[in-house]
C-alpha positions in Angstrom: 160.8 58.0 38.9 162.5 59.1 35.6 162.9 62.6 36.3 164.5 63.0 32.2 161.2 61.3 31.3 158.8 63.7 33.6 160.7 67.0 32.6 160.0 65.7 28.9 156.6 65.1 29.9 156.2 68.9 31.7 157.9 70.5 28.5 155.6 68.5 26.0 152.2 69.8 28.4 153.3 73.2 29.0 154.4 74.3 25.8 152.0 72.2 23.9 154.5 70.4 21.7 152.2 67.5 20.5 154.5 64.9 21.3 158.1 66.6 19.8 159.6 66.4 23.1 160.0 62.6 22.5 163.0 63.6 20.1 164.7 66.0 22.5 168.1 64.5 23.8 170.2 66.1 26.9 171.7 68.3 24.5 168.5 69.9 22.8 168.5 73.9 23.4 165.7 75.1 25.2 165.7 79.1 25.8 166.0 81.1 22.5 165.8 77.9 20.5 161.8 76.8 21.1 159.6 79.6 20.5 157.0 78.0 22.9 159.1 78.7 25.6 158.7 82.4 26.3 158.4 84.5 30.0 155.1 83.2 30.7 155.9 79.5 29.5 159.1 79.8 32.1 156.9 80.5 34.8 154.3 78.2 34.3 156.8 75.2 33.6 158.8 76.1 36.9 155.1 76.0 38.6 154.2 72.9 37.0 157.9 70.9 37.6 157.3 72.4 41.5 154.1 70.8 41.8 155.2 67.7 39.8 158.2 67.2 41.7 157.3 68.6 45.3 160.2 71.2 45.0 160.6 74.7 46.1 162.6 76.7 43.0 163.4 80.4 44.5 163.7 83.1 41.9 167.1 83.5 42.6 168.1 80.1 41.6 167.0 80.7 38.2 169.0 82.2 35.5 169.1 81.6 31.5 171.6 78.3 31.8 168.6 76.6 33.9 166.9 76.4 31.0 169.6 76.4 28.4 169.3 72.7 27.5 167.1 69.8 28.5 170.0 68.2 30.1 170.7 71.6 32.4 167.1 71.5 33.3 167.0 67.5 33.9 170.1 68.5 36.1 168.5 71.3 38.0 165.4 69.3 39.0 167.0 66.3 40.0 169.9 68.2 42.0 166.5 70.1 43.6 164.6 66.8 44.1 167.4 65.3 45.9 167.6 68.2 48.8 
């Protein structure tokens, strides 16, 4: 499974980006840069990532750094999926 590709697909789906995520790189900023990524979207995003990757994310594992860039989010999901 290509984690980055799946994370981008989830971002596109949850944030209704209509394919815009395909142009995202690891350095693309997320939180604060994409208006669609508000607090409710973060909750939906976490829930969908948990379902898609079979991971469990605890509240204390989430902070702004996790959603700072695409690369940070992909790294986070990759680490969770590997454990």
